[in-house]
RODO-60891 format. One record per atom (N, C-alpha, C, CB): residue number from 1; x, y, z. Coordinates in steps of 0.001 Angstrom, whole numbers, padded with zeros to 6 digits, always signed. Atoms other than C-alpha are relative to their C-alpha. Glycine has a CB too. Layout:
BEGIN
{node NUM, {X, Y, Z}} ...
REM end
This chain:
BEGIN
{node 1, {+000847, -001182, +000000}} {node 1, {+000000, +000000, +000000}} {node 1, {+000887, +001238, +000000}} {node 1, {-000961, +000002, +001222}} {node 2, {-000817, -001208, +000045}} {node 2, {+001367, +003483, -000865}} {node 2, {-000050, +000734, +001327}} {node 2, {-000463, +000919, -001128}} {node 3, {-000105, -000825, -001201}} {node 3, {+002553, +005633, +002022}} {node 3, {+001004, +001103, -000304}} {node 3, {+000435, -000849, +001263}} {node 4, {-000958, -001072, +000265}} {node 4, {+004659, +008809, +002347}} {node 4, {+001421, -000528, -000223}} {node 4, {-000004, +000991, +001153}} {node 5, {-001351, +000544, +000189}} {node 5, {+007783, +006653, +002592}} {node 5, {+000071, -000942, -001198}} {node 5, {+000453, -000735, +001258}} {node 6, {+000057, +000903, +001141}} {node 6, {+006649, +004383, -000266}} {node 6, {-001058, +000524, -000984}} {node 6, {-000325, -001467, +000459}} {node 7, {+001005, -000596, +000893}} {node 7, {+004921, +006576, -002904}} {node 7, {-000350, -000943, -001143}} {node 7, {+000506, +001334, -000564}} {node 8, {+000396, +000843, +001123}} {node 8, {+002961, +004990, -005762}} {node 8, {+000890, +000255, -001213}} {node 8, {-001469, +000244, -000361}} {node 9, {-000815, -000119, +001205}} {node 9, {+004873, +004347, -008993}} {node 9, {-000784, +000757, -001058}} {node 9, {+000429, -001396, -000526}} {node 10, {+000638, -000754, +001077}} {node 10, {+004129, +006778, -011852}} {node 10, {+000775, -000247, -001275}} {node 10, {-000065, +001523, +000327}} {node 11, {-000648, +000260, +001281}} {node 11, {+004868, +005823, -015426}} {node 11, {+000531, +001307, -000572}} {node 11, {-000982, -000674, -000993}} {node 12, {-000596, -001178, +000611}} {node 12, {+007223, +008302, -017091}} {node 12, {+000516, +001015, +000993}} {node 12, {-000982, +000649, -000882}} {node 13, {-000471, -000955, -001004}} {node 13, {+008108, +010005, -013818}} {node 13, {+001524, -000047, +000081}} {node 13, {-000629, -000303, +001388}} {node 14, {-001454, -000086, -000157}} {node 14, {+011687, +011201, -013351}} {node 14, {+000335, -000167, +001474}} {node 14, {+000556, +001359, -000549}} {node 15, {-000355, +000238, -001393}} {node 15, {+013479, +010122, -010214}} {node 15, {+001167, +000849, +000459}} {node 15, {+000323, -001448, +000207}} {node 16, {-001068, -000867, -000489}} {node 16, {+016382, +012562, -010192}} {node 16, {-000063, +001356, -000681}} {node 16, {+001370, -000646, -000230}} {node 17, {+000079, -001391, +000452}} {node 17, {+016726, +016295, -010613}} {node 17, {+000772, +000233, -001289}} {node 17, {+000522, +000928, +001078}} {node 18, {-000800, -000181, +001216}} {node 18, {+019396, +016032, -013335}} {node 18, {-000809, -000401, -001233}} {node 18, {+001305, -000830, +000078}} {node 19, {+000846, +000416, +001129}} {node 19, {+016970, +014117, -015604}} {node 19, {-001068, +001046, -000289}} {node 19, {-000662, -001361, +000288}} {node 20, {+001040, -001015, +000156}} {node 20, {+014242, +016705, -015006}} {node 20, {+000591, +001244, -000651}} {node 20, {-000641, +000352, +001367}} {node 21, {-000637, -001200, +000538}} {node 21, {+016611, +019604, -015697}} {node 21, {+000390, -000188, -001458}} {node 21, {+001230, +000364, +000826}} {node 22, {-000406, +000268, +001382}} {node 22, {+017944, +018001, -018890}} {node 22, {-001223, -000033, -000929}} {node 22, {+000774, -001338, -000083}} {node 23, {+001215, +000067, +000822}} {node 23, {+014438, +017293, -020190}} {node 23, {-000591, +001389, -000214}} {node 23, {-001044, -000920, +000656}} {node 24, {+000526, -001356, +000115}} {node 24, {+013261, +020844, -019471}} {node 24, {+000876, +000866, -000900}} {node 24, {-000121, +000636, +001379}} {node 25, {-000925, -000779, +000819}} {node 25, {+016368, +022386, -021041}} {node 25, {-000133, -000370, -001477}} {node 25, {+001442, -000218, +000471}} {node 26, {+000167, +000451, +001382}} {node 26, {+015933, +020288, -024172}} {node 26, {-001257, +000571, -000641}} {node 26, {-000042, -001514, -000052}} {node 27, {+001252, -000563, +000519}} {node 27, {+012319, +021423, -024600}} {node 27, {+000102, +001505, -000147}} {node 27, {-001174, -000357, +000916}} {node 28, {-000109, -001458, +000035}} {node 28, {+013157, +025055, -023809}} {node 28, {+000768, +000465, -001227}} {node 28, {+000680, +000514, +001267}} {node 29, {-000801, -000385, +001159}} {node 29, {+015730, +025156, -026601}} {node 29, {-000791, -000115, -001298}} {node 29, {+001251, -000857, -000080}} {node 30, {+000819, +000183, +001200}} {node 30, {+013072, +024064, -029108}} {node 30, {-001217, +000922, -000047}} {node 30, {-000457, -001430, -000088}} {node 31, {+001287, -000698, -000046}} {node 31, {+010021, +026028, -027957}} {node 31, {+000063, +001381, -000653}} {node 31, {-000461, +000139, +001441}} {node 32, {-000031, -001352, +000553}} {node 32, {+011105, +029586, -028849}} {node 32, {+000143, -000002, -001521}} {node 32, {+001139, +000788, +000621}} {node 33, {-000079, +000002, +001464}} {node 33, {+012268, +028855, -032429}} {node 33, {-001273, -000543, -000664}} {node 33, {+001195, -000825, -000446}} {node 34, {+001232, +000541, +000563}} {node 34, {+009159, +026758, -033059}} {node 34, {-001135, +001018, +000118}} {node 34, {-000383, -001314, +000706}} {node 35, {+001029, -001023, -000192}} {node 35, {+006951, +029513, -031636}} {node 35, {+000161, +001123, -001012}} {node 35, {+000057, +000561, +001427}} {node 36, {-000259, -001047, +000991}} {node 36, {+008601, +032121, -033873}} {node 36, {-000492, -000460, -001367}} {node 36, {+001514, +000354, -000056}} {node 37, {+000430, +000545, +001285}} {node 37, {+007964, +029893, -036872}} {node 37, {-001521, -000023, -000117}} {node 37, {+000558, -001407, -000190}} {node 38, {+001465, +000056, +000007}} {node 38, {+004303, +029378, -035948}} {node 38, {-000587, +001407, -000099}} {node 38, {-000523, -000710, +001270}} {node 39, {+000523, -001374, +000037}} {node 39, {+003714, +033100, -035308}} {node 39, {+000219, +000611, -001380}} {node 39, {+000678, +000876, +001088}} {node 40, {-000249, -000518, +001358}} {node 40, {+005344, +034031, -038638}} {node 40, {-001006, -000567, -001001}} {node 40, {+001437, -000340, -000452}} {node 41, {+000898, +000658, +000954}} {node 41, {+003266, +031506, -040532}} {node 41, {-001433, +000506, +000132}} {node 41, {+000033, -001512, +000201}} {node 42, {+001399, -000371, -000184}} {node 42, {-000084, +032418, -038997}} {node 42, {-000234, +001498, -000118}} {node 42, {-000483, -000479, +001340}} {node 43, {+000122, -001430, +000252}} {node 43, {+000568, +036171, -039143}} {node 43, {-000138, +000235, -001501}} {node 43, {+001221, +000773, +000570}} {node 44, {+000088, -000094, +001451}} {node 44, {+001167, +035812, -042874}} {node 44, {-001344, -000556, -000492}} {node 44, {+001174, -000757, -000660}} {node 45, {+001279, +000586, +000384}} {node 45, {-001901, +033567, -043175}} {node 45, {-001157, +000952, +000308}} {node 45, {-000209, -001336, +000720}} {node 46, {+001045, -000966, -000347}} {node 46, {-004041, +036179, -041388}} {node 46, {-000028, +001140, -001013}} {node 46, {+000224, +000555, +001424}} {node 47, {-000053, -001056, +001012}} {node 47, {-002859, +038903, -043768}} {node 47, {-000624, -000481, -001315}} {node 47, {+001461, +000450, -000234}} {node 48, {+000522, +000561, +001245}} {node 48, {-003654, +036665, -046741}} {node 48, {-001514, -000154, +000062}} {node 48, {+000654, -001353, -000292}} {node 49, {+001446, +000188, -000148}} {node 49, {-007133, +035868, -045396}} {node 49, {-000725, +001341, +000002}} {node 49, {-000314, -000771, +001292}} {node 50, {+000614, -001340, +000015}} {node 50, {-007904, +039570, -044766}} {node 50, {-000071, +000515, -001430}} {node 50, {+000802, +000993, +000893}} {node 51, {-000016, -000453, +001395}} {node 51, {-006865, +040385, -048342}} {node 51, {-001039, -000755, -000827}} {node 51, {+001403, -000187, -000611}} {node 52, {+001005, +000777, +000726}} {node 52, {-009042, +037565, -049665}} {node 52, {-001405, +000487, +000350}} {node 52, {+000141, -001504, +000320}} {node 53, {+001308, -000477, -000438}} {node 53, {-011995, +038806, -047597}} {node 53, {-000291, +001412, -000507}} {node 53, {-000085, -000032, +001520}} {node 54, {+000156, -001376, +000487}} {node 54, {-011400, +042376, -048880}} {node 54, {-000004, +000031, -001530}} {node 54, {+001130, +000902, +000551}} {node 55, {-000002, +000106, +001457}} {node 55, {-011822, +041206, -052473}} {node 55, {-001409, -000082, -000572}} {node 55, {+000797, -001214, -000432}} {node 56, {+001381, +000012, +000473}} {node 56, {-015566, +041711, -052861}} {node 56, {-000939, -000511, +001066}} {node 56, {-000129, -000847, -001250}} {node 57, {+001014, +000342, -000987}} {node 57, {-018797, +040905, -051096}} {node 57, {+000140, -001412, +000522}} {node 57, {-001361, +000179, -000586}} {node 58, {+000616, -000934, -000927}} {node 58, {-019526, +040237, -048336}} {node 58, {+000958, +001056, +000536}} {node 58, {-000588, -000749, +001137}} {node 59, {-000944, -001042, -000393}} {node 59, {-016341, +042275, -047718}} {node 59, {-000081, +001173, -000952}} {node 59, {+001427, -000546, +000043}} {node 60, {+000018, -001166, +000888}} {node 60, {-015519, +045564, -049414}} {node 60, {+000358, -000379, -001431}} {node 60, {+000964, +001068, +000509}} {node 61, {-000334, +000205, +001411}} {node 61, {-015428, +045711, -053201}} {node 61, {+001384, +000550, -000296}} {node 61, {-001047, +000665, -000913}} {node 62, {-001304, -000482, +000434}} {node 62, {-012111, +046195, -054935}} {node 62, {-000231, +000991, -001125}} {node 62, {+000931, -001176, -000457}} {node 63, {+000112, -001000, +001051}} {node 63, {-011941, +049404, -056933}} {node 63, {+001358, +000129, -000693}} {node 63, {-000473, +001375, +000576}} {node 64, {-001346, -000127, +000584}} {node 64, {-008212, +049993, -057436}} {node 64, {+000952, -001072, +000510}} {node 64, {+000576, +001376, +000305}} {node 65, {-000892, +000980, -000615}} {node 65, {-006700, +047300, -055195}} {node 65, {+000969, +000629, +000993}} {node 65, {+000775, -000727, -001068}} {node 66, {-000919, -000714, -000893}} {node 66, {-004830, +049975, -053211}} {node 66, {-000252, -000373, +001465}} {node 66, {-000147, +001522, -000191}} {node 67, {+000322, +000340, -001386}} {node 67, {-006668, +049205, -049965}} {node 67, {+000459, -001422, +000328}} {node 67, {-001515, +000143, +000253}} {node 68, {-000382, +001393, -000232}} {node 68, {-006135, +045467, -050270}} {node 68, {+001523, -000148, +000079}} {node 68, {-000563, -000900, -001116}} {node 69, {-001474, +000055, -000008}} {node 69, {-002421, +045943, -051074}} {node 69, {+000606, +000627, +001256}} {node 69, {+000552, +000706, -001233}} {node 70, {-000546, -000712, -001161}} {node 70, {-002022, +048159, -047992}} {node 70, {+000165, -000883, +001233}} {node 70, {-000888, +001162, +000342}} {node 71, {-000098, +000891, -001159}} {node 71, {-002361, +045215, -045585}} {node 71, {+001383, -000642, +000039}} {node 71, {-001107, -001090, -000045}} {node 72, {-001338, +000564, -000186}} {node 72, {+000992, +044068, -044204}} {node 72, {+000064, -000754, +001324}} {node 72, {+001080, +001112, -000042}} {node 73, {-000215, +000691, -001276}} {node 73, {+002348, +041892, -041419}} {node 73, {+001464, +000138, +000413}} {node 73, {-000400, -001504, -000106}} {node 74, {-001344, -000016, -000578}} {node 74, {+005373, +042005, -039121}} {node 74, {+000015, -000907, +001218}} {node 74, {+000437, +001447, +000381}} {node 75, {-000188, +000827, -001192}} {node 75, {+006744, +039720, -036428}} {node 75, {+001126, +000624, +000806}} {node 75, {+000319, -001501, -000371}} {node 76, {-000978, -000606, -000900}} {node 76, {+008611, +041133, -033434}} {node 76, {+000372, -000994, +001091}} {node 76, {-000553, +001309, +000619}} {node 77, {-000466, +000812, -001124}} {node 77, {+010717, +039364, -030824}} {node 77, {+000641, +000917, +001023}} {node 77, {+001003, -001099, -000467}} {node 78, {-000605, -000726, -001105}} {node 78, {+011621, +040794, -027453}} {node 78, {+000236, -000977, +001131}} {node 78, {-000890, +001188, +000461}} {node 79, {-000288, +001022, -001008}} {node 79, {+013388, +038354, -025166}} {node 79, {-000667, -001300, -000397}} {node 79, {-000476, +000449, +001403}} {node 80, {+000705, +001241, +000317}} {node 80, {+011119, +035340, -025036}} {node 80, {-001458, +000251, -000393}} {node 80, {+000057, -000950, +001189}} {node 81, {+001346, -000357, +000434}} {node 81, {+008014, +037175, -026313}} {node 81, {+000008, +000175, -001515}} {node 81, {-000497, +001298, +000711}} {node 82, {+000135, -000090, +001453}} {node 82, {+006955, +036795, -029954}} {node 82, {-001364, +000615, -000297}} {node 82, {+000155, -001412, -000688}} {node 83, {+001237, -000701, +000314}} {node 83, {+004344, +039175, -031379}} {node 83, {-000144, +000129, -001507}} {node 83, {-000032, +001388, +000671}} {node 84, {+000312, -000190, +001409}} {node 84, {+002729, +039136, -034808}} {node 84, {-001039, +001103, -000132}} {node 84, {-000507, -001316, -000642}} {node 85, {+000901, -001129, +000209}} {node 85, {+001013, +042289, -036089}} {node 85, {-000414, +000033, -001466}} {node 85, {+000674, +001343, +000419}} {node 86, {+000535, -000149, +001349}} {node 86, {-001235, +042579, -039142}} {node 86, {-000780, +001306, -000003}} {node 86, {-000908, -001233, -000425}} {node 87, {+000717, -001270, +000022}} {node 87, {-002494, +045996, -040175}} {node 87, {+000108, +000721, -001323}} {node 87, {+000504, +000885, +001085}} {node 88, {-000001, -000875, +001157}} {node 88, {-003042, +048747, -042690}} {node 88, {+000145, +001437, +000477}} {node 88, {-001290, -000182, -000842}} {node 89, {-000095, -001421, -000326}} {node 89, {-002288, +052462, -042763}} {node 89, {-001120, +000794, -000676}} {node 89, {+001369, +000554, -000421}} {node 90, {+001086, -000661, +000720}} {node 90, {-005447, +053252, -044744}} {node 90, {-001102, +000434, +000966}} {node 90, {-000575, -000932, -001081}} {node 91, {+001003, -000512, -000947}} {node 91, {-007973, +055468, -042914}} {node 91, {-001384, -000614, -000177}} {node 91, {-000106, +001489, -000137}} {node 92, {+001331, +000543, +000223}} {node 92, {-010987, +053750, -044477}} {node 92, {-000199, -001383, +000625}} {node 92, {-000270, -000073, -001475}} {node 93, {+000094, +001362, -000528}} {node 93, {-010239, +050435, -042763}} {node 93, {-001101, -000147, +001050}} {node 93, {+001330, -000413, +000599}} {node 94, {+001005, +000092, -001075}} {node 94, {-012396, +051107, -039693}} {node 94, {-001411, +000127, -000561}} {node 94, {+000242, +001090, +001065}} {node 95, {+001333, -000176, +000592}} {node 95, {-015346, +052365, -041754}} {node 95, {-000425, -001223, -000799}} {node 95, {-000024, +001234, -000897}} {node 96, {+000350, +001176, +000792}} {node 96, {-015194, +049393, -044084}} {node 96, {-000355, -001177, +000894}} {node 96, {+001147, -000378, -000930}} {node 97, {+000239, +001140, -000895}} {node 97, {-015041, +046885, -041228}} {node 97, {-001289, +000153, +000801}} {node 97, {+001174, -000169, +000954}} {node 98, {+001103, -000193, -000943}} {node 98, {-017667, +048427, -038923}} {node 98, {-001166, +000811, -000553}} {node 98, {+000511, +000666, +001225}} {node 99, {+001034, -000878, +000527}} {node 99, {-019695, +050771, -041160}} {node 99, {+000078, +001364, +000663}} {node 99, {-001388, -000614, +000204}} {node 100, {-000001, -001348, -000578}} {node 100, {-020431, +054412, -040410}} {node 100, {-001327, +000666, -000301}} {node 100, {+001179, +000852, -000553}} {node 101, {+001229, -000769, +000141}} {node 101, {-023585, +056421, -039809}} {node 101, {+000237, +001346, +000654}} {node 101, {-001229, -000740, +000637}} {node 102, {-000154, -001339, -000551}} {node 102, {-023405, +060164, -039373}} {node 102, {+000752, +000910, -000938}} {node 102, {+000705, -000057, +001326}} {node 103, {-000690, -000984, +000842}} {node 103, {-021710, +063302, -040686}} {node 103, {+001516, -000172, +000069}} {node 103, {-000383, +001422, +000423}} {node 104, {-001462, -000026, -000023}} {node 104, {-018074, +063502, -041693}} {node 104, {+000454, +001413, +000322}} {node 104, {+000600, -000480, -001357}} {node 105, {-000542, -001308, -000386}} {node 105, {-015773, +066476, -041057}} {node 105, {-000457, +001121, -000944}} {node 105, {+001527, -000058, +000027}} {node 106, {+000491, -001003, +000947}} {node 106, {-017199, +068247, -044157}} {node 106, {-001515, +000185, +000086}} {node 106, {+000389, -000392, -001416}} {node 107, {+001435, -000129, -000181}} {node 107, {-020803, +067825, -042982}} {node 107, {-000821, -000923, -000881}} {node 107, {-000401, +001395, -000256}} {node 108, {+000737, +000953, +000828}} {node 108, {-021728, +065116, -045489}} {node 108, {-000541, -001116, +000896}} {node 108, {+000911, -000583, -001133}} {node 109, {+000644, +001030, -000812}} {node 109, {-024114, +062527, -044081}} {node 109, {+000200, -001367, -000673}} {node 109, {-001526, +000312, +000193}} {node 110, {-000256, +001340, +000519}} {node 110, {-023244, +058829, -044466}} {node 110, {-000849, -001025, +000737}} {node 110, {+001490, -000355, +000122}} {node 111, {+000650, +001177, -000569}} {node 111, {-025119, +055616, -043884}} {node 111, {+000665, -001200, -000677}} {node 111, {-001592, +000017, -000221}} {node 112, {-000815, +001035, +000651}} {node 112, {-022393, +053166, -044858}} {node 112, {-000106, -001305, +000789}} {node 112, {+001491, +000451, -000113}} {node 113, {+000093, +001279, -000708}} {node 113, {-023025, +049504, -044012}} {node 113, {+001394, -000598, +000242}} {node 113, {-000872, -000992, -000801}} {node 114, {-001296, +000659, -000236}} {node 114, {-020235, +047376, -042558}} {node 114, {+000274, -001073, -001055}} {node 114, {+000037, -000630, +001409}} {node 115, {-000467, +001075, +000876}} {node 115, {-018236, +045086, -044821}} {node 115, {+001110, -000741, +000727}} {node 115, {+000499, +000556, -001385}} {node 116, {-001008, +000668, -000835}} {node 116, {-016492, +042828, -042290}} {node 116, {+000944, -000854, -000837}} {node 116, {-000681, -000869, +001062}} {node 117, {-001016, +000803, +000684}} {node 117, {-013254, +041373, -043574}} {node 117, {+001123, -000376, +000953}} {node 117, {+000565, +000758, -001206}} {node 118, {-001046, +000305, -000978}} {node 118, {-010844, +041507, -040610}} {node 118, {-000523, -001001, +001033}} {node 118, {+000489, +001295, +000700}} {node 119, {+000579, +000895, -001011}} {node 119, {-013088, +039907, -037968}} {node 119, {-000187, -001426, -000503}} {node 119, {-001330, +000543, +000462}} {node 120, {+000146, +001363, +000512}} {node 120, {-014039, +036941, -040151}} {node 120, {+001341, -000686, -000269}} {node 120, {-000816, +000020, -001269}} {node 121, {-001325, +000592, +000230}} {node 121, {-010363, +036429, -041071}} {node 121, {+000601, -000483, +001322}} {node 121, {+000949, +001026, -000679}} {node 122, {-000518, +000396, -001315}} {node 122, {-009392, +036361, -037389}} {node 122, {-000691, -001270, +000477}} {node 122, {-000195, +001136, +001033}} {node 123, {+000749, +001184, -000439}} {node 123, {-012152, +033836, -036638}} {node 123, {+000368, -001245, -000806}} {node 123, {-001498, +000259, -000113}} {node 124, {-000430, +001130, +000822}} {node 124, {-010924, +031633, -039501}} {node 124, {+001371, -000502, +000426}} {node 124, {+000024, +000393, -001474}} {node 125, {-001396, +000353, -000284}} {node 125, {-007240, +031708, -038530}} {node 125, {+000224, -000365, +001464}} {node 125, {+000913, +001150, -000380}} {node 126, {-000219, +000202, -001440}} {node 126, {-007564, +031749, -034711}} {node 126, {+000070, -001469, +000428}} {node 126, {-001095, +000675, +000766}} {node 127, {-000082, +001386, -000483}} {node 127, {-008384, +028035, -034148}} {node 127, {+001215, -000755, -000550}} {node 127, {-001268, -000747, -000372}} {node 128, {-001184, +000646, +000580}} {node 128, {-005593, +026957, -036492}} {node 128, {+001263, +000423, +000750}} {node 128, {+000130, +000347, -001503}} {node 129, {-001143, -000549, -000728}} {node 129, {-003103, +029216, -034692}} {node 129, {+000084, -000585, +001409}} {node 129, {-000095, +001529, +000069}} {node 130, {+000032, +000548, -001367}} {node 130, {-004186, +028047, -031234}} {node 130, {+000409, -001468, -000012}} {node 130, {-001412, +000157, +000626}} {node 131, {-000375, +001409, +000106}} {node 131, {-003883, +024420, -032332}} {node 131, {+001503, -000149, -000245}} {node 131, {-000791, -000682, -001130}} {node 132, {-001433, +000082, +000286}} {node 132, {-000389, +025010, -033738}} {node 132, {+000833, +000345, +001243}} {node 132, {+000367, +000944, -001163}} {node 133, {-000716, -000325, -001241}} {node 133, {+000738, +026686, -030496}} {node 133, {-000117, -001139, +001004}} {node 133, {-000544, +001303, +000616}} {node 134, {+000171, +001169, -000867}} {node 134, {-000696, +023723, -028592}} {node 134, {+000939, -001124, -000381}} {node 134, {-001433, -000493, -000054}} {node 135, {-000940, +001021, +000453}} {node 135, {+001396, +021402, -030734}} {node 135, {+001418, +000328, +000421}} {node 135, {-000069, -000154, -001508}} {node 136, {-001344, -000397, -000477}} {node 136, {+004507, +023421, -029875}} {node 136, {+000123, -000296, +001482}} {node 136, {+000271, +001512, -000269}} {node 137, {-000042, +000213, -001449}} {node 137, {+003661, +023290, -026173}} {node 137, {+000073, -001481, +000353}} {node 137, {-001222, +000627, +000659}} {node 138, {+000002, +001446, -000262}} {node 138, {+003045, +019542, -026326}} {node 138, {+001189, -000729, -000588}} {node 138, {-001251, -000609, -000537}} {node 139, {-001159, +000630, +000618}} {node 139, {+006209, +018898, -028300}} {node 139, {-000347, -000869, -001189}} {node 139, {+000724, -000816, +001007}} {node 140, {+000433, +000816, +001133}} {node 140, {+004292, +017520, -031290}} {node 140, {+000486, +000533, -001338}} {node 140, {-001496, -000094, -000017}} {node 141, {-000536, -000519, +001267}} {node 141, {+005942, +019770, -033911}} {node 141, {+001433, -000512, -000176}} {node 141, {-000037, +001574, -000030}} {node 142, {-001368, +000502, +000221}} {node 142, {+009131, +018522, -035556}} {node 142, {+001051, +001043, +000337}} {node 142, {+000173, -000445, -001448}} 
REM end
């Protein structure tokens, strides 16, 4: 019978600190590079999906392609933090995504419906990204 002096056996359990430290160090050396790779891939995929969604209904129509081309992505690393950013410098982005009702700065009245293209792209890519990060955490990525 198990007791404090005779604990139950656990499959896969390490019995010495050196084994634990070596296993943790081995995983730590793989996690950051794999995470950077996953963030780069899914940041690029998000940009691509936003551009696809901004190529006509139900998203915004393409007139010149300038708005769609304005979407870019970047990946930043700071210590052990990896951040992916997707964005545009075009002022119409918010109006296209959420719509706009009311006067503009010149007094013109608008009743522009929303043409969501960013939100749906995030909802498409998010589960894939979360799954890929889970694979990194579990050590299932090569």
